[in-house]
N, C-alpha and C positions, 0 to 999 in steps of 0.2 A: 120221534125226531131227536137227533143227537144234540148234546150240549157239551160245552167244555168249561172246566174250571182251571184257572192258571195261577201259578205262584206270582204274587205281585210284589211291588217294591217294599211293602211293609210286612211281608211274610216272615216267619221266624227263620233265623239263620240256623246252620248246623249246630252252632254253639248253644242256641236257645233250646233246642229240642233234645240234646243229649241227656242221657240218664233219666228220661221221664219214666221209664219202666220201673224205677225203684221208688217212686213216690206215690203217696195216696193222700193228697192234700187238696184243699179247696182252691179252685182256679177259674178264671174267666176264659175266654176262648181265642182260638187262632186256627186257621186252616188254609187250604187251597191245594189243587192237584190238576192233573191233565189226563182226561180220559173221556170216553163216550158212554152215555147212558140214555135211557128214555126219559122224556119230560123236557121241561124248559127251565133252566136255572142259570143264574149268573153269580159270580163272585167278583166283588168290586173293591178296588182300593178305597179305603175309608177317607183318604185325603182328597178324593174327588178327581183323580187323574183320568178316570174312565168317563167318557161322555154319557154313559148310561146311568150314572149315579142318580137315584130317585130324589124327588123333592122332599127331603126329610123335614125341612122347615115348616111345611104345611101338612104334616102327617099327624094322625092321632096315634099316640104311643102308649104302650104299657110295658112294665118291667115284670118279667116272669122269671122266677128263680127256684132252684133247689139248693138246700144247704143242710148238711148233716151236722155241722158244728156251728160256727158263727161267722166265719170269714167271708163266705159268699153272701150271706145274709146282710152283712154290714155294707158291702159294696153295692148290692142291689138296693138297699134302703137309702143309701146316699144318693144314688141316681134318681130314684123315685121322688125323694124329697126335693131335690134340686129342680127337677122338671115339673113337679106337681102333677104327676101322672100315677095311675093305679099301680100298686105293688101286689103281685099275685104269686103266692107260694105254691109250688108243687109239693103236695103233702103225701108221703108214702103211706099206704094202708098199714104196712108193718114198719114202724119206726126203726131207724138205725141206731144201734147202741155203740158204745166204745169198742166192745169186742167185735161187733160186726165190721168195723172199718179197720181192723188190725190186719194190714197187708202182709205182715210177717208170718201170719198164720195161714197156711194153705187151705185150711178148712173153714176160715171165716166166711161170713156171708158175702162180702165184697170180692173175696178171692174166688169163690164159687161162681158168682155172677160174671166175673171177668173171664173165667175159663169156659163158660157155656154161652155161646152166642145166641142161643134161643131164649134165654131168660129175659122176661119183661116184668119187673116188679109192678104191682098194682098201684094206681094213684087213687087216693081216698076222695079227693075233692074234684068236682067238675070245673074245668077251665074253659071258658068261652072266649076264644080269640077272634071271633068273627067281627067285632066292632072296632078292630084296630088295624091300622095300616102298617105300623112298625112295632116289632117286638124286640125288646132288649132282653136277650136270653142269658141268664147268669147261672153258673154252676161250678162245682169243684172238679178237679181232674183226679181220676182214680186209675192207676196203672196206665197213664198216658192217654186216657180216654174219658169221655163223658160218662157219668154213672148210668147204669142200664135203665134207671127210671126216666132219664132224659130220652132214651130210645123209645120208651113207652109213650111219652108225651109227643115226640116227633111223629110217630106212626099214627097217632090218633088226633092230630091237629091238621087242619087245612091251612096251608101257607100260600094259597093262590093269591096273587096280587099283593103280597106282603113283603116288607123288607125285614130281614132278621139280622140283628146285630149281636153276635156272640161276644160275651165278656166272661173271662175266667180268672181265678186266683190260684196261686201256688206258692210254696216256699222258695223253690228254685227252678223247678223244671218248666219246660214249655207246655203248650197245650196238646202236644202229641197229635193223634189222629182224630181228636174229639169232633172238630167242626166238619171234617171230611165225612166222618161216620154219620153225623146227623144230617148233613146236606144230602148224602146219598139216600137216606131213609125217607126224606120228605118228598123229593121229586119235584118240588115247586118252590116258588119264591125267589127273591133276590137276597143273596147273603153277602153282607159287608165283611171285609177282611177282619178277622177276629182280633180282639185286644186282650192281652194277658197282663194281669197285675200280680205283684207279690202279695202274699197274705197280709203283710203289714202296711200295705199301701195307704197313703194319706188321703183324706177326703178331697183335698185340693188337687191331687194328681188325677183322681177319678173325674172331678168336675172339669179339669182342663181337657181331658179326652172327650167328654160329652160336648163341651163347647165346640170342639173341632168338627163335630158331626153336623152342626147347625140344626139341631133339633128344636122344634117349637117349644118355648117355655111359657 
């Protein structure tokens, strides 16, 4: 069965997404597109302009995040604390070092992962998402994409009947193709239009966005 994803009112502008290929920084998310694929998926304006917006206020929520430094971890922790919901880290089996995330080095680990679409870094911990209706998924942006370990998570997690809220952080670039890539990998779930924050975002700005989603606190 075909499905469509469309650019919505809050989608990133051309200005938002330019130069993302030059950055390797932590970022929350953003996405949308138009195409046909198998499965049933929706991308919805987080402001609620689409009549299919799920009842987030009565959902059971968890914050799942990956962070190689501290920027995404700080945003994820803020959301988890504010909502009083579980905070679940995606832990790589092989930890990322400073040298690993040197995007100026074509032989660095992240550069090699970016260049090879088949790479799926192993996750050390088991992540059980079955008990949650809503997953706030936080991660950095590397080369305009979600880190490949997020691809591992997406391909090994059932998003049936779940709402996924992507949130990413970066110094200046937009979220690139990160949300589109993850959305395509999952084939299921309802994906809210992603939100990008700068790495230096204040807690108040993060909380203001969370309040706009009407999530149960």
